[in-house]
N, C-alpha and C positions, 0 to 999 in steps of 0.2 A: 425659883427666877422671875426676879419683877414684871410688871410691863414694859417699862423704858427698857429693859433686855432683851427682852421678846421681839421688842420694835427693830433695834439694833440689830438683832439678828436676822430678822427675818429682810430687812435691808439688806445686808450684806449678802443673802442666799437672792437677793432681787438681782442684786449687781452681777454676782458669779453666774448667773441664770441668764443675763442680759452677755455677759463675753461669750459663754459657749457658744448662743445663738448666732449670735453675729461672726462668730467663725465660722460654723456649719454653713449660715446662710451663703458667705461668703463666698466658702469651698465650692458650692452649689451653685451661685453663680456663676461663678468663675468655669467652672465645664461648662453651663449653658453657653456663655459668651465663647471660648473653645471650639466648642462644636458647633454653635453656627456663623462661627466669625463674623460676628462685631466688631463695629469700630471703639477702639478704647475709650474714646470719648465718653460715647455711651453708656461703654460699660462701668464708666467710672459716676456718673450721675445716677445710673439705676443702682449702685453702690451710694450712694450718699441717700439719696432717697430710704433706702431699704434702712440705712442709719438711726435718719430721721425717726421713723414710721418706728423701732424700735424704742430709741429713746422716749419718745412719748409715752409709748405704751409701759414701758417701765416708771416714768413719771406719776404714771397715774396709779400703778401699785405702791411706789413709793408713799405718795398721798394718803393714799386710802389703810396703808399700814401707821401712817401717824396720824390718823383719826381726822383729816382734813377734812370737813362736810362738804358733801355735794354741795349743798347751797353754796357754798362761798368758793367753790369751783365753778359753778354755774355763773357766780356772779363775774368773777374774772375771765374767763373765756368768752362771753355776753359782750362784756366790755370792749375786750381786745377787738373783738372780729366786728364790732359797730364801730371803732374808731379805725380799724381799716376798711370796712366797706365804705365808709367818710371819703376819706383820702383818696382811693379808689375810683371815686364817685368824680372827686375833683379833678381827677387826672384819668380819664378816661382814656385816653389813648396810650397810658400806662399798661388800665388793664387790654388793652384790645393787644396790644405788642405781647405782653406774656401771654396773652391765649394763641396769638398768631406765632411765638417759640415754641408751644406745646406740641402745636399741628405739625408744624415745621420739621420738627424732630422726632414725632414719631410717623408723618402720613407721609410729606413732599419726598418726592423721588432724590432732590439734591442732597447730599450728603457732605462732609466735611472731607475735604480735599478733589471734590469735584470741581470742573469747572464751569464755570455759568457768565451768560450773559445779559443782565437784567433791562429789559426793551420797556424803553421809556422816550416821548418826546426829545423831554428837554433833556435827561443824563443817560446816556449810555452806558455801561458799568459794565467791564467784563472783568473776569479775574477768576482764581480757585478761591473755594470758600475755605477761610482756617479756623473758622467758629460759630458755634450756634451757639449763643448765649438766649438767657432768658429775654432780653429785650433787642438785642442787635446779634445781626448775624455781619460777620468780618470777612473782608472779600481781601484777599491780596491781589494786587494788579500785574500785570507784565513788567512796569516800570519800579514794582517791589515797594509801592503805597499799601497801607490799609487803609483800607476804606470800611466804618460800620454804618451800616442802612438798618433802619427799623424794621422789626419781623415783620410788624403789620406791611410797609409798604412792600418787600418780597411776597409778601402773602398777597396781595391784590396786583402787582403786576404779571406782566408775562416775562417768564423766564424761561431764557434756552440754556436747556445741559447738553455738555459736553463732556470731552476726556480730561481728565486730571492732567495738570502738570505740578499741582501741590506736591509737596515731598514732606509727610507729616514726620520725618524725624530730623527738620529744622530745614 
C-alpha cells in the first residue's frame, strides 16, 4: 500500500469516526436536553456548536494526514483571525451585540417564550420573546408585530419579565 492509498484510508477512517462520534454525542445531548427540560432552541444551538467543533477537529486531523505543514495552517488561521479582528474592531457595535447575545443566551433570566417589557423613556416595548439570535432579540407584540432589538440594547436596559403568552408551536 503506497502513501497515497494510506492517506485515503486514514481520511475515510476520520470521516467514519466523525459520523460515529457525532451520533453518540447527539444522543448524549438529547438525553441531557430531555432530563433538564431545556428549550428546543437552546438544544439546537448547542447541537450546532458541537457539530462545528467536531468538524474543525476532523479538519485538523485530515490536514495532518495529508501532510499540510503547520506553518501553512498557522499562516491561514492567523490571517483569518487578523481580518476578523479588523472587521470586528471596525464594527464595535457588532462585537458588543454578539457578546450581549451570548450573555443573554447563557445567563439572562428571560428566555424564548417569556413576556417582557423593555423599560425605556423613548420606546416602551412589550411582547413575547420569539427568538434570541446572535445579533438581535425578536419580540412579538400583542398586535402580532415582529420587532427586533439589538442584543446590546436589551442587555443595557431594564427589562421586566412577566408570564408568557407566546405559543412556541406557532
